[in-house]
C-alpha positions in Angstrom: 2.3 2.2 -31.0 5.2 4.6 -30.8 5.9 6.0 -27.4 7.8 9.2 -26.3 9.8 9.1 -23.2 9.6 12.0 -20.8 12.5 13.6 -18.9 13.6 12.2 -15.6 12.0 14.1 -12.8 13.4 12.5 -9.7 16.7 11.1 -8.5 17.2 7.4 -8.9 16.4 5.3 -5.8 18.7 2.6 -4.5 15.8 0.2 -5.2 14.6 0.2 -8.7 10.9 0.1 -9.2 11.3 -1.6 -12.6 14.1 -3.7 -14.0 14.0 -5.2 -17.5 16.5 -7.9 -18.6 17.3 -8.1 -22.3 18.3 -5.6 -24.9 16.3 -7.1 -27.8 13.1 -5.9 -29.3 10.9 -7.1 -26.4 13.1 -5.7 -23.7 13.8 -2.3 -25.2 10.1 -1.8 -26.1 9.1 -2.7 -22.6 11.7 -0.3 -21.0 10.6 2.5 -23.3 6.9 2.1 -22.5 7.7 1.9 -18.8 9.8 5.1 -19.1 6.8 6.9 -20.7 4.3 5.6 -18.1 6.5 6.5 -15.1 8.6 9.5 -16.0 9.7 10.0 -12.4 11.1 6.5 -12.0 14.4 5.1 -13.0 14.0 2.1 -15.4 17.0 -0.2 -15.3 17.7 -2.2 -18.6 20.2 -5.0 -18.1 21.6 -6.5 -21.3 24.5 -8.8 -22.1 24.9 -7.3 -25.6 26.9 -4.1 -26.2 24.2 -2.9 -28.6 20.4 -2.7 -28.1 17.7 -3.2 -30.7 15.4 -0.2 -31.3 12.2 -0.3 -33.3 12.2 2.4 -35.9 9.9 3.5 -38.8 7.0 1.9 -37.1 3.9 1.7 -39.4 0.5 0.3 -38.5 -0.4 -1.3 -41.9 -3.8 -2.4 -40.7 -5.6 -3.1 -37.4 -3.4 -6.2 -36.8 -0.5 -5.9 -39.2 2.5 -3.7 -38.4 5.8 -3.0 -40.2 8.9 -1.7 -38.6 12.7 -1.6 -39.0 15.1 -2.8 -36.3 18.1 -0.6 -35.8 21.1 -1.5 -33.7 22.0 1.3 -31.4 24.5 2.1 -28.7 22.8 2.1 -25.3 23.8 5.8 -24.9 21.3 6.7 -27.7 18.5 5.0 -25.8 19.5 6.7 -22.6 19.6 10.1 -24.4 16.1 9.5 -25.9 14.7 8.3 -22.6 16.6 10.0 -19.8 15.0 7.8 -17.1 16.4 4.6 -18.6 19.8 3.4 -17.4 21.4 0.6 -19.3 23.7 -1.8 -17.6 25.8 -4.0 -19.9 26.2 -7.3 -18.2 24.7 -10.8 -18.2 22.5 -11.9 -15.3 24.2 -14.5 -13.1 21.2 -15.2 -10.9 17.7 -14.2 -9.9 16.9 -14.1 -6.2 13.2 -13.9 -6.6 12.4 -14.2 -2.9 14.6 -11.1 -2.2 13.4 -9.3 -5.4 17.0 -9.0 -6.6 19.1 -9.9 -9.6 22.8 -10.5 -9.5 24.9 -9.6 -12.6 27.9 -11.5 -13.8 30.1 -8.8 -12.3 28.6 -9.7 -8.9 26.5 -6.6 -8.4 23.0 -6.8 -7.0 20.0 -4.7 -8.1 16.7 -4.8 -6.3 13.4 -4.4 -8.1 9.7 -3.9 -7.3 8.7 -5.3 -10.7 10.9 -7.4 -13.0 10.4 -8.2 -16.7 12.6 -11.0 -18.2 13.1 -10.5 -22.0 16.3 -12.4 -22.4 15.2 -14.0 -25.7 16.3 -17.4 -27.0 19.5 -19.1 -28.1 20.2 -21.2 -31.2 19.3 -24.9 -30.9 22.6 -26.2 -32.4 22.6 -29.7 -34.0 25.8 -30.3 -32.0 27.6 -28.2 -29.3 31.3 -27.4 -29.3 32.1 -28.3 -32.9 34.1 -25.3 -34.4 32.7 -26.1 -37.8 29.1 -25.8 -36.7 27.8 -22.2 -36.6 24.5 -20.9 -35.2 23.1 -17.5 -36.3 21.0 -15.7 -33.7 22.5 -12.3 -32.9 24.7 -9.7 -34.4 28.0 -11.2 -33.3 27.2 -14.6 -34.7 26.0 -13.1 -38.0 29.3 -11.2 -38.3 31.2 -14.4 -37.5 29.3 -16.2 -40.2 30.2 -13.5 -42.7 33.9 -14.0 -42.0 33.7 -17.7 -42.5 31.7 -17.4 -45.6 34.2 -15.1 -47.3 36.7 -18.0 -47.5 34.1 -20.8 -48.2 33.5 -22.6 -51.4 30.7 -24.8 -50.1 28.6 -24.8 -46.9 25.8 -27.0 -45.6 22.7 -25.3 -44.2 20.5 -27.3 -41.8 17.0 -26.1 -41.0 13.9 -24.8 -42.7 12.8 -21.7 -40.8 13.1 -18.0 -41.5 16.9 -17.6 -41.1 17.6 -20.7 -43.3 15.2 -19.3 -46.0 16.9 -15.9 -46.0 20.4 -17.4 -46.0 20.1 -19.7 -49.0 18.6 -16.9 -51.0 21.1 -14.2 -50.1 24.3 -16.2 -50.3 26.4 -15.9 -53.5 29.8 -17.1 -54.6 29.4 -20.4 -52.7 27.7 -23.8 -53.2 25.0 -24.5 -50.7 23.8 -27.9 -49.6 20.4 -27.3 -47.9 19.2 -30.2 -45.7 15.6 -30.0 -44.6 13.5 -32.5 -42.7 10.3 -31.6 -44.5 9.1 -32.4 -48.0 9.2 -28.7 -49.0 11.1 -25.5 -48.1 9.7 -23.0 -45.6 7.5 -25.5 -43.8 7.3 -23.2 -40.8 5.6 -20.5 -42.8 3.9 -22.0 -45.8 2.8 -25.1 -47.6 4.2 -27.1 -50.5 2.3 -24.9 -53.1 3.9 -21.7 -51.8 7.3 -23.5 -51.7 7.0 -24.4 -55.4 6.2 -20.7 -56.1 9.5 -19.7 -54.5 11.8 -22.4 -55.9 12.5 -20.7 -59.2 14.0 -17.7 -57.3 16.8 -19.9 -56.0 18.3 -20.2 -59.5 17.3 -16.8 -60.8 19.6 -13.8 -60.9 19.0 -11.6 -57.9 17.9 -8.0 -58.5 19.7 -5.3 -56.7 17.6 -3.8 -53.9 16.1 -0.4 -54.8 17.8 1.4 -51.9 20.9 0.8 -50.0 20.8 -0.4 -46.4 20.7 2.6 -44.1 21.3 0.8 -40.9 23.8 2.7 -38.7 26.6 0.7 -37.2 28.0 1.4 -33.7 31.2 0.2 -32.1 31.1 -1.5 -28.7 33.2 1.3 -27.3 30.1 3.6 -27.4 28.2 1.5 -24.9 28.7 1.6 -21.1 29.7 -1.9 -19.9 29.3 -2.6 -16.2 32.6 -2.3 -14.4 34.1 -5.7 -13.9 31.9 -7.4 -16.5 33.5 -9.4 -19.2 32.1 -10.9 -22.4 32.0 -14.7 -22.1 32.0 -16.9 -25.2 28.5 -18.2 -24.3 27.0 -14.8 -23.9 23.8 -14.3 -25.8 23.1 -11.0 -27.6 19.7 -9.8 -28.7 18.0 -11.4 -31.6 18.5 -10.4 -35.2 16.0 -8.0 -36.7 13.9 -8.7 -39.8 16.5 -7.3 -42.2 19.5 -8.8 -40.4 21.3 -9.8 -43.7 21.3 -6.3 -45.1 24.7 -4.6 -44.6 26.4 -8.0 -44.5 28.5 -9.1 -47.5 27.2 -12.7 -47.9 29.6 -13.8 -50.6 31.8 -16.8 -50.7 35.1 -17.5 -52.4 33.7 -18.6 -55.8 32.7 -16.6 -58.8 29.1 -17.8 -59.1 25.7 -16.6 -58.2 23.0 -18.8 -56.6 23.9 -22.4 -56.4 21.7 -24.3 -54.0 21.0 -28.0 -53.8 18.1 -29.1 -51.6 18.2 -32.5 -49.8 14.6 -33.0 -48.4 13.2 -35.4 -45.9 16.5 -35.8 -44.1 18.6 -34.6 -41.2 22.3 -34.8 -40.3 23.1 -38.2 -39.0 26.8 -37.7 -38.3 29.5 -35.0 -38.7 33.1 -36.1 -39.5 36.2 -34.0 -39.3 38.6 -34.4 -42.2 41.0 -36.8 -40.5 38.3 -39.1 -39.2 36.6 -39.1 -42.7 39.7 -40.3 -44.4 40.6 -42.8 -41.7 37.2 -44.4 -42.1 37.7 -44.4 -45.9 34.3 -42.7 -46.4 33.2 -41.4 -49.9 31.5 -38.0 -50.4 29.5 -36.7 -53.3 30.2 -33.8 -55.6 27.8 -30.9 -55.8 24.9 -32.2 -57.9 24.5 -30.8 -61.4 21.1 -29.5 -62.3 20.3 -32.4 -64.7 22.4 -35.0 -63.0 21.1 -38.6 -62.9 20.6 -39.3 -59.2 21.6 -42.9 -59.7 25.0 -41.9 -61.1 26.0 -39.2 -58.6 29.6 -38.1 -59.0 32.1 -38.6 -56.1 34.0 -35.6 -54.8 37.8 -35.6 -54.9 38.2 -32.3 -53.1 39.5 -32.3 -49.6 37.1 -30.5 -47.2 37.5 -29.5 -43.5 34.3 -31.2 -42.4 31.8 -33.8 -43.8 28.1 -34.3 -43.2 26.4 -37.7 -43.4 22.7 -37.3 -44.0 20.0 -39.7 -42.8 19.2 -40.4 -46.5 22.6 -42.0 -46.8 24.3 -39.2 -48.8 27.6 -37.6 -47.7 28.9 -34.1 -48.6 32.0 -32.3 -47.7 32.0 -28.5 -47.0 33.8 -25.7 -45.3 31.4 -25.4 -42.4 27.8 -26.1 -41.3 25.1 -23.6 -40.5 22.7 -24.8 -37.8 19.5 -23.0 -38.4 17.2 -25.4 -36.6 15.3 -23.1 -34.3 15.8 -21.7 -30.9 15.3 -22.5 -27.2 14.1 -20.0 -24.7 17.1 -18.5 -22.7 15.8 -19.4 -19.3 18.8 -21.0 -17.7 20.2 -18.0 -15.9 17.0 -17.5 -14.0 16.0 -21.1 -12.9 18.5 -21.7 -10.1 16.6 -21.6 -6.8 13.4 -20.3 -8.5 10.3 -22.4 -9.0 9.2 -21.2 -12.4 6.4 -23.0 -14.2 7.7 -23.8 -17.7 5.9 -24.4 -20.9 6.2 -27.5 -23.1 8.8 -25.7 -25.2 10.9 -24.7 -22.2 9.8 -21.1 -22.0 8.6 -19.3 -18.9 4.8 -19.7 -18.6 3.0 -16.4 -18.6 -0.7 -15.7 -18.0 -2.8 -13.2 -20.0 -1.1 -10.4 -18.1 2.4 -11.6 -19.0 2.9 -12.6 -15.4 5.1 -15.6 -14.7 4.5 -18.1 -11.8 6.7 -16.0 -9.5 5.5 -12.8 -7.7 6.3 -9.5 -9.5 8.2 -11.3 -12.3 6.9 -10.8 -15.8 8.3 -12.1 -19.2 7.9 -11.1 -22.8 9.3 -12.2 -26.2 11.1 -15.4 -27.1 11.8 -16.4 -23.4 8.1 -16.8 -22.6 5.4 -19.3 -23.4 1.8 -18.1 -23.4 -0.5 -20.2 -21.3 -3.9 -18.6 -21.7 -6.6 -19.9 -24.0 -5.8 -18.2 -27.3 -8.1 -16.6 -29.8 -9.1 -19.2 -32.5 -7.0 -17.4 -35.0 -3.9 -16.5 -33.0 -0.9 -18.6 -32.1 2.5 -17.8 -30.5 5.5 -17.8 -32.8 8.9 -16.4 -31.8 8.9 -13.5 -34.3 10.0 -9.9 -34.2 6.5 -8.6 -34.4 5.3 -10.6 -31.4 8.4 -9.6 -29.4 7.5 -5.9 -29.9 3.8 -6.5 -29.1 4.6 -8.6 -26.0 7.2 -6.1 -24.7 4.7 -3.2 -25.0 1.9 -5.2 -23.5 4.0 -6.4 -20.6 4.9 -2.8 -19.7 1.2 -1.9 -19.7 0.4 -4.9 -17.4 3.2 -3.9 -15.0 2.0 -0.3 -14.9 -1.6 -1.4 -14.3 -0.5 -3.6 -11.5 1.4 -0.8 -9.8 -1.5 1.6 -10.2 -4.2 -0.9 -9.3 -5.9 -0.4 -12.6 -7.6 -2.9 -14.9 -5.9 -3.7 -18.3 -7.5 -5.2 -21.4 -5.7 -7.7 -23.5 -4.0 -6.1 -26.4 -5.8 -6.5 -29.8 -2.6 -7.9 -31.3 -3.5 -11.2 -29.5 -6.8 -11.4 -31.4 -5.4 -12.3 -34.8 -2.0 -13.7 -35.8 -0.6 -11.3 -38.3 2.9 -11.1 -39.6 4.5 -9.4 -42.6 8.0 -10.2 -43.8 10.0 -10.8 -46.9 11.3 -14.0 -48.4 13.2 -14.3 -51.7 12.4 -10.6 -52.3 8.6 -11.2 -52.2 6.5 -9.4 -49.6 4.9 -12.2 -47.5 1.8 -11.7 -45.3 0.6 -14.4 -42.9 -2.8 -14.2 -41.3 -4.6 -16.3 -38.7 -4.3 -20.1 -39.2 -2.4 -19.5 -42.3 -1.2 -23.1 -42.4 -4.4 -24.6 -41.1 -2.8 -25.1 -37.8 -5.0 -27.3 -35.5 -8.0 -27.3 -37.9 -8.1 -31.0 -38.6 -9.2 -32.4 -42.0 -12.5 -30.5 -42.3 -11.0 -27.4 -43.9 -10.4 -26.5 -47.5 -7.8 -24.3 -49.3 -8.5 -21.9 -52.1 -5.5 -20.8 -54.3 -4.6 -18.2 -56.8 -1.2 -18.0 -58.3 0.5 -15.9 -61.0 4.0 -17.3 -61.6 6.7 -14.8 -60.6 4.2 -12.3 -59.3 1.8 -13.4 -56.6 0.6 -16.4 -54.6 -2.6 -16.2 -52.7 -4.0 -19.0 -50.4 -6.9 -18.8 -48.0 -7.9 -21.4 -45.4 -11.7 -21.9 -45.2 -13.7 -23.9 -42.7 -17.5 -24.0 -42.7 -17.6 -21.2 -45.2 -15.6 -18.9 -43.1 -12.0 -17.6 -43.7 -9.6 -18.6 -40.9 -6.2 -17.9 -42.4 -4.4 -16.6 -45.5 -0.9 -16.5 -47.1 -0.1 -13.7 -49.5 3.0 -13.5 -51.6 3.7 -10.4 -53.6 1.9 -7.0 -53.8 -1.6 -8.4 -53.6 -3.2 -5.5 -51.6 -5.5 -8.1 -50.0 -4.2 -8.1 -46.5 -6.6 -5.6 -44.9 -9.6 -7.2 -46.6 -8.7 -10.7 -45.6 -7.9 -9.5 -42.0 -11.4 -8.1 -41.7 -13.0 -11.3 -43.2 -11.1 -13.5 -40.7 -12.0 -11.2 -37.7 -15.6 -10.8 -38.8 -16.1 -14.5 -39.6 -18.6 -13.6 -42.4 -20.1 -16.6 -44.1 -18.5 -16.6 -47.6 -19.8 -20.0 -48.8 -22.1 -18.5 -51.4 -19.2 -16.6 -53.1 -17.4 -19.9 -54.0 -14.4 -19.6 -56.2 -15.3 -16.0 -57.0 -13.7 -15.1 -53.8 -10.2 -15.2 -55.5 -11.3 -14.3 -59.0 -8.6 -11.8 -60.1 -11.2 -10.1 -62.3 -13.2 -9.1 -59.2 -11.9 -6.2 -57.1 -12.5 -8.1 -53.8 -11.3 -5.1 -51.8 -14.2 -3.0 -53.0 -16.5 -5.9 -52.9 -16.2 -6.3 -49.1 -15.6 -2.6 -48.3 
């Protein structure tokens, strides 16, 4: 739902009608939509990051599925595109909700009529304050990771989500110990069958992408930082986009391609710095060879800066550790003196109009937790697509409240739908793709062609409730309709996934 922003038609008031906090996908989308809805009002966008995230090349693939690129831009480009948006580069020190004001880290106060908090989330590090533990969440941390990787011969990656999956596939020239707490890789997104389909890609030679990354880079000098504001080490930038690794040189110090060893069903028990490791006379393992007998694992004579002890008893040395164990909503700057209702995951509770528990304060994206009764085939996940959808919808709700008009819940909350790419495969997730919350009375139907496609549908009482599609299957729109329509498919049986039947035409 692309929006065009109209020229500013009135001088900015001392009191801002709308303030949006956060320069990520949710915040920028919200500000752009507000700018289009209220061309005569100044929209204030407050962001800690020197760069904002803009949605580009938006494409509505189907009724629920959408694809887009995320481009980092200097704030001046957003201000030029939407003249009634003013960007303030600063973190928020405090929210004075009773006074309808925010206070920036530079000590400046801005009053609002309606406020939308889109401050995202921050990495959930396995340990805080250890210089050998890196989290990857925003552009700065990704760039810092690239610098460390260039000198590394071995790293340990902890976590099993989207960033971990992308990392282990993209990294070359470095040994990777991948520690996951699940039985199979990618547990957040798919089951063990899909994981087995992907595993061969970890040892295969990567193909060069068909086109070079076209993302434009901007320097921080191009953005207008609030006078007196300073970047603090803990400042959180906006979340990475779906193609965050493109344009980064993810190559270590060794002359080798993929070299990944997976340690499953384990977590990090303890981290030792080099001096402590040798004082305690610990023994670490060498990087496992492909056919190595696990009972006769080789010890490692190399000296490493840091060592990880896993809960399965194994010990490995490495140059540094990547903590990719998820995120926590970035609510801390807004809690002091404000009685927000929080969700179980720590996010700001929002109702079906994206309204928090405080008057005139809305939230969208990773910072919020939805509290309404969801559609049977929708669930919240902190993904780029949902950040864009929530930001757009929050702006519509804020506008409706100002104008005293009703607003219908956006269709994007009817069906969970996400398209991404893992290991160079197109991946589409629909509905209850992993049978979330369905209990034991469901069945799975599978179709797999090694190296080409993997198709799984989740069925319950003869009706399709979810699907996972790897590869160019061209089934996403058909399956989306079958999930939404809840047609009884029980009499089709296994023919539903028969590759000899053109199912797209069958249900057209």
